[in-house]
C-alpha positions as CSV (number, residue, x, y, z in Angstrom):
1,X,55.0,-15.1,191.5
2,X,58.1,-17.0,192.5
3,X,56.1,-20.2,192.8
4,X,54.5,-19.7,189.3
5,X,57.9,-19.0,187.8
6,X,59.3,-22.2,189.5
7,X,56.4,-24.2,188.2
8,X,56.9,-22.9,184.6
9,X,60.7,-23.5,184.9
10,X,59.9,-27.0,186.2
11,X,57.9,-27.9,183.1
12,X,60.6,-26.4,180.8
13,X,63.4,-28.3,182.5
14,X,61.4,-31.5,182.6
15,X,60.9,-31.3,178.9
16,X,64.6,-30.6,178.4
17,X,65.6,-33.6,180.5
18,X,63.1,-35.7,178.7
19,X,64.5,-35.0,175.2
20,X,68.2,-34.8,176.3
21,X,69.2,-38.3,175.1
22,X,67.9,-37.7,171.5
23,X,70.9,-35.7,170.3
24,X,73.4,-37.4,172.6
25,X,75.2,-39.2,169.8
26,X,74.5,-36.8,166.9
27,X,75.1,-33.2,168.1
28,X,78.5,-32.2,169.5
29,X,78.4,-30.4,172.9
30,X,74.6,-31.0,173.2
31,X,74.7,-33.0,176.4
32,X,77.4,-30.7,178.0
33,X,75.3,-27.6,177.4
34,X,72.1,-29.4,178.7
35,X,73.9,-30.4,182.0
36,X,75.3,-26.9,182.5
37,X,71.9,-25.2,181.9
38,X,70.2,-27.7,184.2
39,X,72.8,-27.2,186.9
40,X,72.1,-23.5,187.0
41,X,68.4,-23.8,186.9
42,X,68.2,-26.6,189.5
43,X,70.2,-24.5,192.0
44,X,67.5,-21.9,191.6
45,X,64.7,-24.4,192.0
46,X,66.3,-25.8,195.2
47,X,66.4,-22.3,196.7
48,X,62.9,-21.2,195.6
49,X,60.9,-24.4,195.8
50,X,61.4,-25.2,199.5
51,X,59.3,-28.0,201.0
52,X,59.1,-27.7,204.8
53,X,58.1,-31.3,205.2
54,X,60.6,-32.7,202.7
55,X,61.4,-36.3,203.3
56,X,64.8,-35.8,201.6
57,X,67.7,-34.3,203.3
58,X,71.5,-34.6,203.1
59,X,71.4,-36.4,206.4
60,X,69.9,-39.4,204.6
61,X,72.4,-42.1,204.0
62,X,71.6,-42.7,200.4
63,X,71.6,-38.9,199.6
64,X,75.0,-38.6,201.1
65,X,76.4,-41.6,199.4
66,X,75.1,-40.5,196.0
67,X,76.4,-37.0,196.3
68,X,79.8,-38.4,197.5
69,X,79.8,-40.7,194.5
70,X,79.3,-37.8,192.1
71,X,82.1,-35.8,193.8
72,X,84.6,-38.7,194.3
73,X,86.4,-38.6,190.9
74,X,87.0,-34.9,191.1
75,X,88.2,-35.2,194.7
76,X,90.5,-38.1,193.7
77,X,92.2,-36.0,191.1
78,X,92.5,-33.0,193.5
79,X,94.1,-35.1,196.3
80,X,96.5,-36.9,194.0
81,X,97.6,-33.6,192.4
82,X,98.1,-32.2,195.8
83,X,100.4,-35.1,196.7
84,X,102.4,-34.5,193.5
85,X,102.2,-30.7,193.6
86,X,101.4,-30.9,189.9
87,X,98.1,-29.1,189.1
88,X,96.7,-29.8,185.7
89,X,93.3,-28.3,185.3
90,X,92.1,-30.1,182.1
91,X,92.0,-33.3,184.3
92,X,89.1,-31.7,186.2
93,X,86.9,-31.2,183.1
94,X,85.1,-34.6,182.8
95,X,84.8,-35.3,186.6
96,X,83.4,-31.8,187.1
97,X,80.4,-32.7,184.8
98,X,79.5,-35.4,187.4
99,X,79.6,-32.8,190.2
100,X,77.3,-30.5,188.1
101,X,74.7,-33.2,188.2
102,X,74.3,-33.1,192.0
103,X,71.8,-30.2,192.0
104,X,69.9,-32.1,189.3
105,X,69.7,-35.2,191.4
106,X,68.7,-33.3,194.5
107,X,66.0,-31.3,192.6
108,X,64.4,-34.5,191.2
109,X,64.7,-36.4,194.5
110,X,63.2,-33.4,196.3
111,X,60.3,-33.1,193.9
112,X,61.3,-29.7,192.6
113,X,62.0,-31.1,189.2
114,X,59.8,-33.8,187.8
115,X,57.9,-35.1,184.8
116,X,55.2,-32.9,183.3
117,X,52.9,-35.8,183.0
118,X,51.7,-38.6,185.3
119,X,54.6,-40.8,184.3
120,X,58.2,-40.5,185.3
121,X,60.9,-39.2,183.0
122,X,62.6,-42.6,183.2
123,X,59.5,-44.4,181.9
124,X,59.2,-42.0,179.0
125,X,62.8,-42.6,178.2
126,X,62.4,-46.3,178.0
127,X,59.3,-46.5,176.0
128,X,59.5,-43.4,173.8
129,X,62.7,-41.3,173.9
130,X,65.3,-44.1,173.6
131,X,63.5,-45.6,170.5
132,X,63.2,-42.1,169.0
133,X,66.9,-41.5,169.7
134,X,67.9,-44.8,167.9
135,X,65.7,-44.1,164.9
136,X,67.0,-40.5,164.7
137,X,70.6,-41.6,165.0
138,X,70.1,-44.2,162.3
139,X,68.6,-41.6,160.0
140,X,71.4,-39.1,160.9
141,X,74.2,-41.6,160.2
142,X,72.9,-42.6,156.8
143,X,72.7,-39.0,155.7
144,X,76.0,-37.8,157.0
145,X,79.6,-39.0,156.4
146,X,82.0,-39.9,159.2
147,X,85.7,-39.3,159.6
148,X,86.2,-42.6,161.3
149,X,86.4,-44.5,158.0
150,X,84.1,-46.7,155.8
151,X,84.1,-49.8,158.0
152,X,83.3,-48.7,161.6
153,X,79.9,-47.0,161.5
154,X,79.4,-44.1,163.8
155,X,78.6,-40.3,163.8
156,X,81.1,-37.5,163.1
157,X,82.4,-37.0,166.7
158,X,81.7,-40.2,168.6
159,X,84.3,-43.0,168.6
160,X,83.0,-46.4,167.4
161,X,83.6,-48.0,170.8
162,X,81.3,-45.6,172.6
163,X,78.8,-45.5,169.7
164,X,78.4,-49.2,169.5
165,X,78.1,-49.5,173.3
166,X,75.4,-46.8,173.8
167,X,73.3,-47.8,170.8
168,X,73.3,-51.4,172.2
169,X,72.5,-50.1,175.7
170,X,69.5,-48.0,174.5
171,X,68.2,-51.1,172.6
172,X,68.4,-53.2,175.7
173,X,66.7,-50.6,177.9
174,X,64.0,-50.2,175.3
175,X,63.5,-53.9,175.3
176,X,63.3,-53.8,179.1
177,X,60.6,-51.1,179.1
178,X,58.6,-52.7,176.3
179,X,58.4,-56.1,177.9
180,X,57.6,-54.7,181.3
181,X,54.9,-52.3,180.1
182,X,53.6,-54.2,177.0
183,X,50.0,-54.3,178.1
184,X,49.9,-50.6,179.0
185,X,51.4,-49.4,175.7
186,X,49.3,-48.6,172.6
187,X,50.0,-50.2,169.2
188,X,51.9,-47.2,167.9
189,X,54.2,-47.0,171.0
190,X,54.9,-50.8,170.7
191,X,55.8,-50.5,167.0
192,X,58.0,-47.5,167.8
193,X,59.8,-49.5,170.5
194,X,60.3,-52.5,168.3
195,X,61.7,-50.3,165.5
196,X,64.0,-48.6,167.9
197,X,65.3,-51.9,169.2
198,X,66.2,-53.2,165.8
199,X,67.7,-49.8,164.8
200,X,69.9,-49.9,167.9
201,X,71.1,-53.5,167.3
202,X,71.8,-52.6,163.7
203,X,73.8,-49.6,164.6
204,X,75.8,-51.4,167.3
205,X,76.6,-54.3,164.9
206,X,77.6,-52.0,162.1
207,X,79.9,-50.0,164.4
208,X,82.2,-53.0,164.6
209,X,82.5,-52.5,168.4
210,X,82.7,-55.4,170.8
211,X,82.4,-53.0,173.8
212,X,79.1,-53.6,175.6
213,X,78.2,-56.9,173.9
214,X,79.7,-58.9,176.8
215,X,77.0,-57.4,178.9
216,X,74.2,-59.1,176.9
217,X,74.4,-62.3,179.0
218,X,74.0,-60.2,182.2
219,X,71.1,-58.3,180.7
220,X,69.3,-61.5,179.7
221,X,69.8,-62.8,183.2
222,X,68.3,-59.7,184.7
223,X,65.5,-59.6,182.1
224,X,64.7,-63.3,182.6
225,X,64.6,-63.3,186.4
226,X,62.9,-60.0,187.0
227,X,60.6,-59.5,184.0
228,X,60.0,-62.7,182.0
229,X,59.8,-65.3,184.8
230,X,57.1,-63.5,186.8
231,X,55.0,-63.0,183.7
232,X,55.5,-66.3,181.8
233,X,57.0,-68.9,184.1
234,X,60.3,-70.8,183.8
235,X,59.7,-72.8,180.6
236,X,58.4,-69.9,178.5
237,X,61.2,-67.7,179.8
238,X,63.8,-70.1,178.7
239,X,62.1,-70.3,175.3
240,X,62.0,-66.6,174.9
241,X,65.7,-66.2,175.9
242,X,66.7,-68.8,173.4
243,X,64.8,-67.1,170.7
244,X,66.4,-63.7,171.4
245,X,69.9,-65.1,171.7
246,X,69.3,-67.0,168.4
247,X,68.2,-63.7,166.7
248,X,71.3,-61.9,168.0
249,X,73.6,-64.9,166.9
250,X,72.2,-64.9,163.4
251,X,72.6,-61.1,163.2
252,X,76.2,-61.5,164.4
253,X,76.8,-64.2,161.7
254,X,75.5,-61.9,159.1
255,X,78.1,-59.3,160.1
256,X,81.4,-60.9,159.1
257,X,83.5,-57.9,160.2
258,X,82.3,-58.0,163.8
259,X,82.2,-61.8,163.9
260,X,85.8,-61.9,162.8
261,X,86.7,-59.4,165.6
262,X,85.2,-61.7,168.2
263,X,87.0,-64.8,166.8
264,X,90.2,-62.8,166.6
265,X,89.9,-61.6,170.1
266,X,89.6,-65.2,171.4
267,X,92.7,-66.2,169.5
268,X,94.6,-63.2,170.8
269,X,93.7,-64.1,174.4
270,X,95.0,-67.7,173.8
271,X,98.2,-66.4,172.2
272,X,99.1,-63.9,175.0
273,X,102.4,-64.7,176.7
274,X,103.4,-63.6,180.2
275,X,107.2,-63.5,179.7
276,X,107.6,-62.7,176.0
277,X,107.0,-59.7,173.9
278,X,103.4,-59.8,172.6
279,X,102.0,-58.8,169.3
280,X,100.5,-55.3,169.0
281,X,96.9,-56.5,168.4
282,X,93.8,-55.2,170.0
283,X,93.3,-57.7,172.8
284,X,97.0,-58.4,173.4
285,X,97.6,-54.6,173.7
286,X,94.9,-54.3,176.2
287,X,96.2,-57.2,178.3
288,X,99.6,-55.5,178.3
289,X,98.1,-52.1,179.2
290,X,96.4,-53.7,182.3
291,X,99.7,-55.3,183.5
292,X,101.6,-52.0,183.0
293,X,98.8,-50.0,184.7
294,X,98.9,-52.3,187.8
295,X,102.7,-51.9,187.9
296,X,102.5,-48.1,187.7
297,X,99.8,-48.0,190.4
298,X,101.8,-50.1,192.8
299,X,104.8,-47.8,192.3
300,X,102.9,-44.7,193.3
301,X,99.8,-45.7,195.1
302,X,99.1,-42.4,196.9
303,X,100.3,-39.7,194.5
304,X,99.5,-41.4,191.2
305,X,101.1,-40.3,187.9
306,X,98.8,-37.8,186.4
307,X,98.3,-38.3,182.6
308,X,101.8,-38.8,181.2
309,X,104.5,-38.8,183.9
310,X,104.6,-42.6,184.0
311,X,106.2,-42.5,180.5
312,X,109.5,-41.8,182.2
313,X,109.3,-45.4,183.5
314,X,108.0,-47.1,180.4
315,X,111.3,-48.6,179.3
316,X,111.9,-50.6,182.5
317,X,113.1,-54.1,181.8
318,X,110.1,-55.8,183.5
319,X,107.8,-53.9,181.2
320,X,109.9,-54.4,178.0
321,X,109.8,-58.1,178.8
322,X,106.2,-58.5,177.6
323,X,105.3,-55.2,175.8
324,X,106.7,-53.7,172.6
325,X,107.8,-50.1,172.4
326,X,104.5,-49.2,170.7
327,X,102.5,-51.0,173.5
328,X,104.5,-49.1,176.2
329,X,103.8,-45.7,174.6
330,X,100.1,-46.3,173.7
331,X,98.5,-45.8,177.2
332,X,99.1,-42.1,176.9
333,X,95.6,-42.1,175.6
334,X,94.4,-44.3,178.5
335,X,94.9,-47.9,179.7
336,X,91.6,-49.0,178.1
337,X,90.1,-49.8,181.5
338,X,88.1,-47.3,183.6
339,X,89.4,-48.5,187.0
340,X,93.0,-49.0,186.0
341,X,93.2,-45.6,184.2
342,X,91.9,-43.7,187.2
343,X,94.1,-45.7,189.5
344,X,97.3,-44.8,187.5
345,X,96.2,-41.2,187.2
346,X,95.1,-40.6,190.8
347,X,96.5,-43.5,192.8
348,X,94.4,-45.1,195.6
349,X,92.0,-42.2,195.5
350,X,91.2,-42.9,191.9
351,X,90.7,-46.6,192.7
352,X,88.3,-45.8,195.5
353,X,86.4,-43.3,193.4
354,X,86.0,-45.7,190.5
355,X,84.8,-48.6,192.8
356,X,82.5,-46.2,194.6
357,X,81.0,-45.1,191.3
358,X,79.9,-48.6,190.4
359,X,79.1,-49.9,193.9
360,X,76.9,-47.1,195.1
361,X,74.6,-47.3,192.0
362,X,74.6,-51.1,192.0
363,X,73.7,-51.3,195.7
364,X,71.0,-48.6,195.3
365,X,69.5,-50.6,192.5
366,X,69.5,-53.8,194.6
367,X,68.1,-52.0,197.6
368,X,65.2,-50.7,195.4
369,X,64.4,-54.2,194.1
370,X,64.5,-55.6,197.6
371,X,61.5,-53.4,198.4
372,X,59.4,-55.8,196.3
373,X,58.0,-52.7,194.6
374,X,55.8,-52.5,191.5
375,X,55.2,-50.0,188.9
376,X,57.6,-47.2,188.1
377,X,59.8,-47.6,191.1
378,X,60.5,-51.2,190.1
379,X,61.3,-50.4,186.4
380,X,63.6,-47.5,187.6
381,X,65.5,-49.9,189.9
382,X,65.8,-52.4,187.0
383,X,67.0,-49.7,184.7
384,X,69.7,-48.7,187.2
385,X,70.8,-52.3,187.5
386,X,71.1,-52.7,183.7
387,X,72.7,-49.3,183.2
388,X,75.4,-49.7,185.8
389,X,76.2,-53.3,184.8
390,X,76.6,-52.2,181.2
391,X,78.9,-49.4,182.2
392,X,81.0,-51.7,184.4
393,X,81.5,-54.3,181.7
394,X,82.2,-51.7,179.0
395,X,84.6,-50.1,181.5
396,X,86.7,-53.3,181.6
397,X,87.9,-52.6,178.0
398,X,87.7,-48.8,177.7
399,X,87.4,-45.6,179.7
400,X,83.8,-44.5,180.2
401,X,84.1,-41.2,182.0
402,X,87.3,-39.7,180.4
403,X,85.4,-37.9,177.6
404,X,83.5,-34.9,178.8
405,X,80.2,-35.6,176.8
406,X,80.1,-39.2,178.1
407,X,80.7,-38.0,181.7
408,X,77.9,-35.5,181.2
409,X,75.5,-38.1,179.9
410,X,76.3,-40.7,182.5
411,X,75.9,-38.1,185.3
412,X,72.6,-36.8,184.0
413,X,71.2,-40.3,183.5
414,X,72.1,-41.4,187.0
415,X,70.8,-38.1,188.5
416,X,67.4,-38.7,186.9
417,X,67.2,-42.4,187.7
418,X,68.5,-42.1,191.3
419,X,66.5,-39.0,191.9
420,X,63.2,-40.5,190.7
421,X,63.9,-43.7,192.6
422,X,64.4,-41.8,195.9
423,X,61.5,-39.4,195.2
424,X,59.1,-42.4,194.8
425,X,60.5,-44.0,198.0
426,X,60.2,-40.8,200.1
427,X,57.0,-39.2,198.8
428,X,54.7,-42.0,197.9
429,X,53.1,-44.5,200.3
430,X,55.0,-47.8,200.3
431,X,52.0,-49.7,199.0
432,X,52.0,-47.4,195.9
433,X,55.7,-47.7,195.1
């Protein structure tokens, strides 16, 4: 009876994981509730669905590293608060969502939770769910007003930076899945993917957000080397890349608002001064934030500052030399950089946790690709590589794990991708990976 219950629960949870991205950008608290429910159920599955010959154990190096990666940010906050003897529990909220994803990762890697069809959840995401998500989000945004203003397009609770970044990411991942599995997809699925790709590009352009767009050269490099070149050869690959870049460039030219932001950003970089007070513009503010953040980190490398205690030091002459009063106050909402924000908040522990977050996933993706695998294992490894590179580049100009719902989504996505990658490596013969 327990086994039957576990099998039924497996199917239900697999369906929930499968559809989880659909309402990520349109329904508040959806992703948080999904992660919490999956956490509880996956703990049950891990206890009930025991596999005596399981190839996965926490003695495995990668399993240990991935679990440590999920725990690292919460541990960093706890250690730094212990150094300061200043315990502020709201700081634990977003990192805790990553910890909740550990049982989900283990259940998938163990084989207790998996797709209800012959294909992996990851592949369904790339060629069906992400396109549906983008089309649904476009429909939702057109029919609902937003409180963010008439210029920056987004939904009612997602900031334009995150909205533009994730709609672009879903488009790129859909393009990756479509090109890799073109011959295996039916006509309807291909049309769905194409419509989803264009919907995502449109939403990202209309959001007015530059966040994530700097990853497009990295994506095109990965896409060209791992997908296009093996299929079409060098010359056709160059041609296709030029065509896609041209399409994006024309789309950018048609959006004067976003184009002006890119041009203005370049001008602001050139205008930035090291030893004079800089203007309070978007890019110049960020550059000043980074300099202030590094200064604060070096002042308290072990204890960190928490959220706001650094404000007692913000009027120091060396900071006032290049940053206005507005610029010195503004980082109370974050330093607009994932690594710097965590380093200021939690000191060296936050720095280690942030670097580990990116490095563990990146190295696991590369390790998977080095296996010279084919099929689903290969596309999952490529998806991991694109996903973490996008997060890293987006994290250079904004925080990516500060908000609870973003932390939940990132944790769930990594749990699925890493779990399915390890499951395929452990349970399938190497020749079938």
